[in-house]
C-alpha positions as CSV (number, residue, x, y, z in Angstrom):
1,M,-26.8,11.9,12.1
2,I,-25.8,13.0,8.9
3,A,-23.4,16.2,8.4
4,A,-25.1,18.6,5.2
5,I,-23.4,21.0,3.3
6,D,-25.3,23.5,0.5
7,L,-23.2,25.5,-1.3
8,G,-24.6,28.1,-2.3
9,G,-23.9,31.7,-4.7
10,T,-24.9,34.1,-1.8
11,R,-25.3,32.0,1.4
12,T,-23.8,28.4,2.5
13,K,-26.1,26.1,4.3
14,F,-24.4,23.5,6.9
15,G,-25.9,21.4,9.2
16,L,-26.9,17.8,11.0
17,V,-30.1,16.0,10.0
18,Q,-31.5,13.0,11.1
19,A,-34.3,10.8,9.7
20,G,-35.1,13.8,7.6
21,R,-35.1,15.8,10.5
22,V,-32.5,18.9,10.7
23,V,-31.7,18.8,13.5
24,S,-29.5,21.7,14.0
25,S,-28.8,24.2,11.1
26,S,-26.7,27.6,10.1
27,N,-25.1,29.4,7.4
28,C,-22.7,31.9,6.2
29,P,-21.8,34.2,3.5
30,A,-20.1,32.0,0.2
31,D,-17.4,32.8,-1.1
32,A,-18.1,31.6,-4.6
33,Q,-14.7,33.8,-6.3
34,G,-12.6,32.4,-3.7
35,S,-10.7,29.4,-2.5
36,L,-13.3,26.6,-2.3
37,A,-10.6,24.7,-0.1
38,T,-10.6,27.7,2.3
39,H,-14.1,28.0,2.5
40,L,-15.4,24.5,3.2
41,N,-12.4,24.2,5.7
42,E,-14.3,27.3,7.5
43,V,-17.8,25.9,7.2
44,L,-16.8,22.1,8.9
45,T,-15.1,24.5,11.8
46,R,-18.7,26.1,12.2
47,L,-20.2,22.4,11.6
48,R,-17.7,21.1,14.2
49,A,-19.3,24.2,16.8
50,L,-23.1,22.7,15.8
51,C,-22.0,19.4,16.7
52,D,-20.3,20.6,20.2
53,E,-23.6,22.4,20.6
54,Q,-25.6,18.8,20.2
55,H,-23.1,17.4,22.7
56,T,-21.7,14.9,19.5
57,S,-18.8,15.4,17.3
58,I,-18.3,15.2,13.6
59,A,-16.5,11.5,14.2
60,A,-19.6,10.3,15.1
61,C,-21.6,11.4,12.3
62,E,-22.8,8.5,9.6
63,G,-21.6,10.8,6.7
64,L,-21.2,14.1,4.9
65,G,-23.4,14.9,2.1
66,V,-22.2,18.6,0.1
67,L,-24.5,20.1,-2.7
68,S,-22.4,21.9,-4.9
69,T,-23.5,24.4,-7.7
70,G,-23.0,23.8,-11.5
71,L,-22.5,20.2,-13.2
72,V,-21.7,17.4,-10.9
73,N,-20.8,13.8,-11.5
74,S,-22.2,11.8,-8.2
75,Q,-20.9,8.7,-9.3
76,A,-17.3,9.8,-9.5
77,M,-18.2,12.6,-7.1
78,R,-16.5,15.4,-9.0
79,V,-17.6,18.6,-10.0
80,M,-17.5,18.4,-14.0
81,G,-18.0,22.9,-14.3
82,T,-19.6,25.4,-13.1
83,N,-21.2,28.9,-14.0
84,G,-18.1,31.9,-12.8
85,K,-19.1,30.2,-9.5
86,Y,-16.6,28.2,-7.4
87,D,-14.5,27.8,-10.4
88,D,-11.8,25.7,-8.5
89,A,-14.6,22.9,-7.8
90,V,-13.3,21.1,-10.8
91,D,-9.9,20.6,-10.0
92,F,-10.8,19.8,-5.9
93,D,-11.0,16.4,-4.4
94,F,-14.2,16.0,-2.0
95,V,-13.4,13.2,-1.3
96,G,-9.9,13.6,0.1
97,W,-10.4,16.5,2.0
98,A,-13.7,14.8,3.7
99,Q,-11.7,12.1,4.4
100,Q,-8.2,13.9,5.7
101,Q,-10.3,17.3,7.3
102,A,-13.0,15.0,9.2
103,S,-12.5,11.3,8.2
104,L,-16.4,10.9,6.9
105,E,-17.5,9.1,4.2
106,L,-18.6,12.1,1.1
107,R,-21.6,11.8,-0.8
108,L,-21.8,15.0,-3.6
109,E,-24.6,15.9,-5.7
110,N,-26.2,18.9,-7.6
111,D,-28.0,21.8,-5.6
112,A,-31.4,21.4,-7.5
113,R,-31.2,17.5,-7.6
114,G,-30.6,17.7,-4.0
115,A,-33.2,19.6,-2.9
116,L,-35.9,17.9,-5.4
117,I,-34.6,14.5,-3.5
118,G,-35.7,16.3,0.3
119,E,-38.8,17.3,-1.3
120,W,-39.3,13.5,-2.5
121,R,-38.3,11.8,0.3
122,Y,-39.6,14.5,3.3
123,G,-41.3,17.4,1.4
124,A,-44.3,18.3,-0.8
125,G,-43.2,15.3,-3.4
126,R,-43.6,12.5,-1.0
127,G,-46.2,9.8,-2.7
128,A,-45.2,10.8,-6.2
129,D,-42.3,8.9,-8.4
130,N,-42.5,11.7,-11.4
131,L,-41.3,15.2,-10.3
132,V,-40.1,18.3,-11.3
133,M,-38.4,20.8,-9.2
134,M,-37.9,24.9,-10.5
135,T,-36.3,26.9,-7.6
136,I,-36.8,30.5,-8.5
137,G,-33.6,33.1,-7.1
138,T,-30.6,34.6,-8.1
139,G,-30.1,31.9,-10.6
140,I,-32.7,29.0,-11.6
141,G,-32.4,25.4,-11.2
142,T,-34.4,22.5,-11.9
143,A,-34.0,18.9,-11.2
144,V,-36.0,16.4,-12.2
145,I,-37.3,12.5,-11.2
146,S,-38.9,10.0,-13.5
147,E,-40.3,6.7,-12.3
148,A,-38.6,7.1,-9.3
149,R,-34.9,8.0,-10.7
150,V,-33.0,11.0,-10.5
151,L,-32.5,12.0,-13.8
152,T,-28.9,12.9,-14.6
153,G,-28.3,11.3,-18.1
154,P,-25.0,10.3,-19.5
155,H,-23.1,13.6,-19.2
156,F,-25.1,14.3,-15.7
157,T,-26.5,17.5,-17.2
158,A,-30.1,15.8,-17.6
159,G,-33.2,18.4,-16.3
160,N,-30.3,20.2,-14.6
161,L,-30.5,22.8,-17.0
162,G,-33.7,24.2,-17.1
163,G,-33.2,28.0,-16.5
164,H,-31.0,27.5,-19.8
165,I,-33.9,26.9,-22.2
166,L,-34.8,29.4,-24.6
167,V,-37.4,31.1,-23.9
168,R,-37.2,33.8,-26.4
169,S,-35.1,34.1,-29.8
170,G,-32.9,36.8,-30.2
171,G,-33.4,37.7,-26.5
172,R,-31.2,39.3,-23.7
173,A,-27.3,37.6,-23.7
174,C,-27.4,35.0,-20.4
175,T,-23.9,34.1,-18.7
176,C,-23.6,30.7,-19.9
177,G,-22.9,31.9,-23.5
178,G,-26.5,31.3,-24.7
179,V,-29.2,34.2,-26.1
180,G,-32.8,34.3,-24.7
181,C,-32.2,32.1,-21.7
182,L,-34.8,31.3,-19.2
183,E,-32.3,32.8,-16.9
184,A,-31.3,36.2,-18.5
185,E,-34.7,36.9,-19.2
186,A,-36.6,36.3,-16.1
187,S,-34.3,35.6,-12.6
188,G,-33.1,37.3,-9.9
189,W,-29.5,38.5,-11.4
190,A,-31.1,39.7,-14.4
191,L,-33.9,42.2,-13.0
192,P,-32.1,44.8,-12.3
193,E,-31.3,45.1,-16.2
194,L,-35.0,44.4,-16.9
195,V,-36.7,46.9,-14.5
196,Q,-33.7,49.5,-15.6
197,G,-34.4,49.6,-19.5
198,H,-37.8,49.2,-18.9
199,V,-39.6,52.4,-20.7
200,Q,-41.3,53.5,-17.5
201,Y,-38.1,53.0,-15.3
202,R,-38.0,57.0,-15.0
203,A,-41.1,57.3,-13.5
204,S,-40.9,53.7,-11.3
205,S,-41.2,53.8,-7.5
206,L,-38.4,51.1,-7.8
207,R,-36.2,54.1,-9.4
208,G,-33.2,54.4,-6.8
209,S,-34.0,51.6,-5.0
210,D,-30.7,50.3,-3.6
211,T,-32.0,46.7,-3.4
212,L,-34.3,45.0,-6.5
213,G,-35.0,41.8,-5.7
214,F,-38.2,39.6,-6.1
215,H,-40.2,41.0,-3.2
216,E,-39.0,44.3,-4.0
217,L,-40.5,44.0,-7.5
218,M,-43.9,42.4,-6.2
219,D,-44.3,44.4,-3.1
220,H,-44.5,47.6,-5.8
221,A,-46.4,45.2,-8.2
222,T,-48.9,45.0,-5.7
223,R,-49.5,48.8,-4.7
224,G,-49.6,49.7,-8.8
225,D,-46.2,50.5,-10.2
226,S,-46.6,50.0,-13.8
227,C,-42.9,49.1,-14.7
228,A,-42.8,46.6,-11.4
229,A,-46.4,45.1,-12.4
230,D,-45.2,44.9,-16.5
231,V,-41.8,43.2,-15.2
232,L,-43.7,40.6,-13.1
233,A,-45.9,39.6,-15.8
234,H,-43.1,39.3,-18.0
235,C,-41.3,37.0,-15.6
236,L,-44.6,35.2,-14.4
237,R,-45.2,34.4,-18.0
238,C,-41.2,33.2,-19.0
239,W,-41.4,30.5,-16.0
240,G,-45.0,29.7,-16.1
241,E,-44.0,28.6,-20.6
242,A,-40.8,27.1,-19.3
243,L,-42.7,24.7,-16.9
244,V,-44.8,23.9,-20.2
245,T,-41.9,23.1,-21.8
246,F,-40.7,20.3,-19.1
247,I,-44.9,19.1,-18.2
248,H,-44.4,18.3,-21.9
249,C,-40.8,17.1,-21.3
250,F,-40.8,14.8,-18.3
251,D,-44.5,14.2,-17.7
252,P,-44.9,15.2,-13.6
253,E,-47.3,13.8,-11.0
254,R,-46.2,17.6,-9.5
255,I,-44.2,20.5,-10.1
256,I,-42.5,21.3,-7.0
257,I,-41.4,25.6,-7.0
258,G,-38.7,27.1,-4.5
259,G,-36.6,30.1,-4.0
260,G,-37.8,33.7,-2.9
261,V,-40.5,34.2,-4.9
262,M,-42.6,31.7,-2.5
263,N,-43.0,34.3,-0.1
264,S,-45.9,35.7,-2.0
265,P,-47.0,31.9,-3.2
266,E,-50.7,32.5,-4.2
267,P,-50.8,34.7,-6.9
268,V,-47.1,32.8,-8.3
269,L,-48.8,29.8,-7.9
270,A,-52.2,31.0,-9.8
271,S,-50.5,32.4,-12.7
272,F,-48.9,29.3,-13.1
273,R,-51.7,27.2,-13.3
274,K,-52.9,29.3,-15.7
275,T,-50.4,29.3,-17.9
276,V,-50.3,25.5,-17.5
277,R,-54.3,25.7,-18.7
278,E,-54.2,27.4,-21.5
279,L,-50.6,25.8,-23.2
280,A,-49.6,22.5,-21.9
281,W,-51.0,19.8,-23.9
282,A,-52.7,17.8,-20.4
283,E,-55.5,16.9,-18.7
284,E,-57.0,19.1,-16.1
285,G,-55.1,18.1,-12.9
286,Q,-53.1,16.3,-14.5
287,V,-50.3,18.3,-12.6
288,D,-49.9,19.3,-9.4
289,I,-47.7,23.1,-9.3
290,L,-47.2,23.0,-5.1
291,K,-44.9,25.6,-3.3
292,A,-41.9,23.2,-1.8
293,E,-42.4,22.3,1.5
294,H,-39.0,22.9,3.1
295,P,-38.0,26.3,0.7
296,D,-35.3,26.4,3.7
297,D,-33.8,23.3,4.5
298,A,-34.5,20.8,1.3
299,G,-31.1,20.9,0.4
300,L,-29.8,20.0,3.2
301,I,-32.7,17.3,4.1
302,G,-31.8,15.8,0.5
303,A,-27.8,16.0,1.4
304,A,-28.4,13.6,3.7
305,A,-30.9,11.5,2.3
306,L,-28.5,10.7,-0.3
307,F,-26.7,8.5,2.3
308,Y,-29.9,6.3,2.2
């Protein structure tokens, strides 16, 4: 049994994993702007409660796998940099914390890489050794496995910064400091501004919506709202063109898509496949584009798989 924590920007997931199966899990609000140590201690308390429910204990676990946002040095077990989330993680001693608070050996990895490892070992990536994963949500996370090895690079950025490839020269300002990044043009955090800045917003059924995410965007687009349909088409095109770039850079057998947009997978996957057919220098059928098999649990499964 491995204890696992997936630190998210809005929700933190945690659970107990055994042989690629989530035995028990839950989640709680994240505290990305607060103290990481305080938040991790609260999560550990919740993990202990899960252990009690399973008639076991934290001490009986074989290790603690943690996934973090930002750039992660998985060899030194430290976070190298974040983008406005858990900024104190850079100076946090994850290994020391796990030993002091739980007497457990720790493994640390970037959250996108962890999710891909979970899908590779136990999900949509099984049987393939060349994979790209893109998770579309509040931000856009990416990770790459090439020739059965998780791509990291000498600075641990390789394959991880797909959300910050440039898709529109002179486009929108991004939180990373770039201009025209994929995240700035087509992510959850950018979506309200994309919609509100559209020329048809005043006449849109989206005007005045209390919540505005990709679920709402797709729903209004399906019901014939021109503003929603136009913004959705823009996002789909940006994501699809990014996949073409990933194909040209990494030559994957499969691309796995995760995140909230996969609540309505068929239109999204159909759009991606069409864009890839039109623009990628690849033979028909060379790359499979698939929905993540474990959209909610891939991170926990992958965090546990860091020990295998």
